[in-house]
N, C-alpha and C positions, 0 to 999 in steps of 0.2 A: 225484579229479582227472579232468578231461576236456579235450579240445582240439578245435578245428575244423580240418577240411581243406576249404578253400573252393576248388572247382575252377572253371576258366574257364567262363563262360556269357555270352551276349550278347543273349538275348531275355527280355523280362519282359512278362507280360500277365495280365489278369484283374481281377476285383473282389475286394478284400481288406478284411476286417474286423479292424482293429487292436484289441488288448485295451484294457481300461479305463484311464483316466487315473490315473497313480500318485499325483499330488499331490492330486487330488480324492478318491481312495480313502482315503488316509491321513486326510484331514480328515473324511470321512464317518464313519469309525470313531471318531475322537476326539470329535466333536461329538454323534454319536449316543449315545455312552457317557455324556456329560455332560448329555444332554437328559432331560426328563421324558416318559416314554412309550416307545413302541416305534417305532424307526426301521427302515425297510425299504430296503435298498440293492440296486438292480439294476445288473449290469454291473461290480461291484467287481473290481479287479485283484487276483488272489490270488497275486501274486508274493511272493518271500521277504520283501521289505521291508515290504509291507503286512501280511503274516502276522505279522511281528515286532510291528507296532503292535497287531494284534488280540490276540496273546498277552499283551502288556503289560497291556491293559485287562481281559482275562479274569483275569489274576493279581491285579487290583485289584477283583475282585468283579463284573465286568460279564458278563452272560450274552450270548454271541454264538453263533449257530448258523445253519446253512444250511437254506433251505426252497426246494427245486428250484433255480432259477437265482438266487434272492435270498439276501442275507445279512440276518438279523434281529438287531437290537441292542436289548436291553432296557435302556434308559437308567436310570441310578441317580440322575440329578439332579446339579446342579453341585457339591453338597457330599456326594455319596454314595460316593465312592471309598473303598476299604478298603486298609489297609497290606498290601503284597505280602509273601509269606513269604520271598522271597529277592531277590537283585539282578535287575533287569529287563534281560534280555539282548536287545539290539536288532540283533544281526547286523551287517549292512553299512549300515544305514539311518541316515544323517545326519539326514534329515527327522524320523524318529521321535524321535531323541535331542533335537534342538533344540526341537521343538514340545512334546514331553512334559515337557521341563525347565520350561517356563513354567507348565504345569499343576501339576506336583509342587512347585514352589517355594512354593505357597500351601497345601499340605495339612497336616493336623495330624500326620501320621506322617513319620518319616525314610524315605528311599528311596535307592537306588543304581541308576545306569544304566551298563551296560557294553556292549561290542560286540566285533566281531572285530578282527583285526590291522589291517585297513585303517581301520575306524572309530576305533580307538584312537589313530590318528596324526593325526586331523583336528581342526582348531581349534575349540574351544568357548568361548574367551574372548569371542567376539563376542556370545554370549548370556549368559554368566556376568556380564559387566560391567553391562549394563542391569538384569538381574534383581537383582544385588546393590544397585544404586541404588534398587530398589523395596523392599528390605528382606530379600531372600533370603540365606540362608547356604549356600554351595556350595563343597565341596572338590573339587579336580581334580588331575590329574597334570600340573602346569605348564600349565594351560589346555587339557588334552586328557583324554579319558575314561580311566578311569571317573570318573563324577561322583557325589559323595555330597551329597545335598540334605537339610538339616536341617528337620524339620517344626516346626509351631507358630509360624511367623513371620507377622506381620501385614503384608501388603504395602500399600504406598501408591502412588497413581497417579503416573505419570511422563510428562513431555513429553520425548521422546527424538528427537534428530536423528541418524539412523543414518549412520555414516561410509561405509557400503557399501550398494549396492543389492542387498539380499538378502531374498527373500520368507520365508526361514526365520527370520531375525532378526525381521522385522516380525511374523510369525505368533506366534513365541514370546512377544513382549512383549504382543501383544493377548490371547493366551490367559491370560497371567498377569494382565492387566488385568481379566479377568472376575471376579477375586477381590479386586482392590485397592480400597481406599477412594479415592473421588474419581474423577477422569477420567484416563485413560491415552491418550496420543497418540504416534504414530510418524510422523516425517517422513522421506522417502527422497530421496536425491540424484537418483534416476531411477526411473521406474515399474518395478515388478516384478509377477509374477503375482499376481492379486487374489483367489484362490480362498478364502482365509480370511475376508476381510471380506465377500465375497459369500455364503459359506455361513452365516456368523453371521447375516446378514440373513435368509437363508432359514429359519433356525431361530428366527426371531422376535426376534432381539436387535437393539437400536438401535445402529447404527454410522453415524457421520458421516464421509463421504469428501469432501475438498476438495483436488482435484488430487493431490499426492503426500503429503497429510497425512491420516491416519486416526485417528479418536478414538472411544472408547467409555467408558462409566461402569461401574463394578464392581457386583457383587451382583445382577445380573439373572438371568433364567432362559432356558434353551433349550427349545424345544418340539419334540418328535419330528416327523418328516416322512418322506415317501417321496423317495428320491433315485435318479435315473438317472445313472450315470457314463458320460460320453462316451468315445470312443476317444482314446487319449493321443497328442497331437501330437508329443511327444518320441520315441515309438516309431515313429510314422508317418514321422518325418524320415528314418529309414533307407531306407524305400521311396521317399520323394521323391528322395533323392540317387541311389538305385539306378536308378530309371527315367530320371533326368536323364542319367546317364553311360552307360547301356547303349546299345549300337549300335541295338537295335530294342526299343522299349518303349512300352506303352500300358496303364497301370493306373489303376484308380479305388479310392481309399481311402474307405470309407463311414463316415459319421457321426463325423467327427473333430472334436475340440474346437478351435474357431477363435477362442477368447477373444482379444481384441486384445492382451492382455498376454503371449500365448504364441506369436504368429505371426511372430516375428523370423526364424525359419528360412525361412518362405515368402518374406518380403521380401528376404532376402539371396540366396536362390536366383534370384528373379526379376531382381534386379540383375545376377546373373551370366549371365542369358539363359535361364533355365529355362522350359520350356513347361508352365506350371501353370494350371489352370482350377478355380476354386472355384464350386460351384453348390449349389442346394437348401439355402440357409441357413435355419435355424430355431432357435428358442430352446426348450430343455427344461430345466426346473429352474434357471433363471437363468443357464445356460451356452449359448453360441452354438455350434451344430453345423453342419457342412456336409460335402458330398462333395467330394473333391479328385481331379481327374484330372491325371496327369503323363505326358507323352510325352518321348521322346528329344530332346535338344537339344545344340547346340554351346555349351558354357559358356566364359565369358571371366573372367579374373582381375579382381578389383576391390579397392579399399581399403574395408574393411567399416566402415560408419558407426558411430561409438561409441554413438549413441543406440539402436542395435539390439542391442547386446551383452547388456544385462540381459534382453532379450526372447527371447534364443536361447542362453542360457548353457549349457544342457545339451546342445544340439545341435551344438556346435562340433567334437567329434571327427569326426562324419560329414561336416560341412561342410568339414573339412580334406581328406577324401577327394574331395569335389567339386572343391576347389581344385587337388588334385594331378592332376585330369583336365582342367582348364580351360586355355585358351590364355593365356599370360602369367602375371603375378605376382598373387597374392592377398596382401594385407597386413592383418594384424590387430594392433592395439595397444589398450591400455586394458582388457585382459582378464586381469589378474593373478589374479583369482578362480579361473581354470582351474587354477592350480597347487595348489589346496587342495581339490580334489574327491576322488573315490575314489582317484585317482592324480594326479600332476602331469601333467595332460592335454596341456599344451603340449609338455613334453619327451618324454613317452611316445609321442605321435603323431608327433613329429619323428623320434624314433629308428626307429619302424616304417617311416615313409615313406622315410627315407634308406636303410634296409636294402633297400628295393625300387628304389632308384636315383633317387628324387625329391630334387631340390635344395631344402633348407630352411635358413633362418636363424632360430635361436631368439633371441627378444628377452626382456627381463625381464618384459614384460607382454603378450607376443604372439608372433607368428611371421610370417615371410615364406615363402610356398610358391611355387616356380616350377613351373607345371603342365607336363605332358608325358606320357611313357609310363613304365610300370613296366619298367625296363630290365634288372632282374636279380632272380632269385628270392632271397627272404630265407631264411635258415636257419629261424628260427622267430620269429614276432612275439610279443613279450612283452606280455601284456595288463596285467600288474601287478594282477591280480584285479579289473579294472575292466570292468563289463559293456558300457559304451559303446565302449570301445576294441575289445573282442572283436567286437561287431557291426559296427563301422565297417570294420574290415579284412576282414570277411567280404563286405561290400558291394563292396569294391575288386576282388573276383574278376570282376565284370562287365566290367572293362577289362584283365584280366590274361591273359597268354598262358601262365601257369604256375600251379600250385597255390600257394595261400597257407595256411600252417599257423599257427594261433594257439593259444597255450597258455593254461591256467587260465581256461577259459570258463564254469565252473560258475556264476559270479555273474550270468550272463545271466538266470538264474531270478529275480533280484531284481526285474526290471522287465518282462521280456518272455519268459515261460515257453515260449511256442510259436513263438519266432522262427524256428527252423530249419524247422519244419513249414510255416509260412506262406511263408517265402522259397522253399523248394523247390517249393511248390505253384504259385508264380508263375513259376518257370523257373530259379531259381538251383540250384546243386548244392553243398550244404554237408553234409558228413558229420561227425557228432559222435562222437568216439572216447573211450571211457572207459578209463582206465589204472589 
């Protein structure tokens, strides 16, 4: 167990290199494992979540090792996975569980996926339902982990209209579609991050994308390649908000992934009046990278456009910190998905903000935050084992006159292992205490 003591700070400066993108890192491991040949990955995020994905594929016979700064994956081909000797434990990683479910639904062997307390409470019916329609047989705990997947099922292609905008659901179905007879198509109600379809193309697989409809045919092959993982914009978001709310800030985040399906956080902050400049755009490995400079700004409350919600779904906890420091009200609706993340992020963030003296109104599908000052010291912020909650309240210290204590922060390792080191190097003052 560990906790953060985030002490008041008001100056932020320097050039910062954020760790690799978690979404792309997961998919690099999965597709590299299923490819024919050797895949070399530079810049892979080695947080706990991605390590869970690597461990799972190593348990299924894939050789994965480090070579200096690169991760080398010896692909076994699309049909080369072997039955694991025990349940695949995926820790806190919902991405691992939902995407790997699509792959395992088509294997010849039985398998089981399990996770920690947080993951065991998260909804998996959203992937179980379409996979079952494709012919999979999956047992669950009332739609939650652990998942027991029966091997030897012949999957058939599916045309699926997803009721929710979820990249994990889309990716799970597409990965199952690699093994299915005929064509598999997924239509989304709104655009979501497109790393799976982009990476499949990069591995030589024929994927057709028409607006929000993605299709592929089964029984093709993936060809190994070299991958450079860009810096994670979800992790960069903590520093974007930190620099925006700090009294004196001027920082540059280098080589950040600015894929248009991920930049909702930038668009929302700009609508609030943030001083953000994006430069040096370039494409590497099919992903768009850029340097992002952020300087202090006077933020104003806004009504967040619903079309930006799927493009910033992971960044809302820290955006709530920005809203708490803005002038006027920030209103978010249409974001019920936030209630089924690692925690109920709407309620948990509201509880923490209100304990600091910020006025919040919790809605069924969102929140209203009245910006102002942190008027009272909280006893302890409860993170509910959610890494994004922990880091968000650490960022709040840039506008606080008192220490902010956050409990259960060990899950920060899942996505941003060197968060404290980078934050302190830029001018923040976060102490991690182990109990």
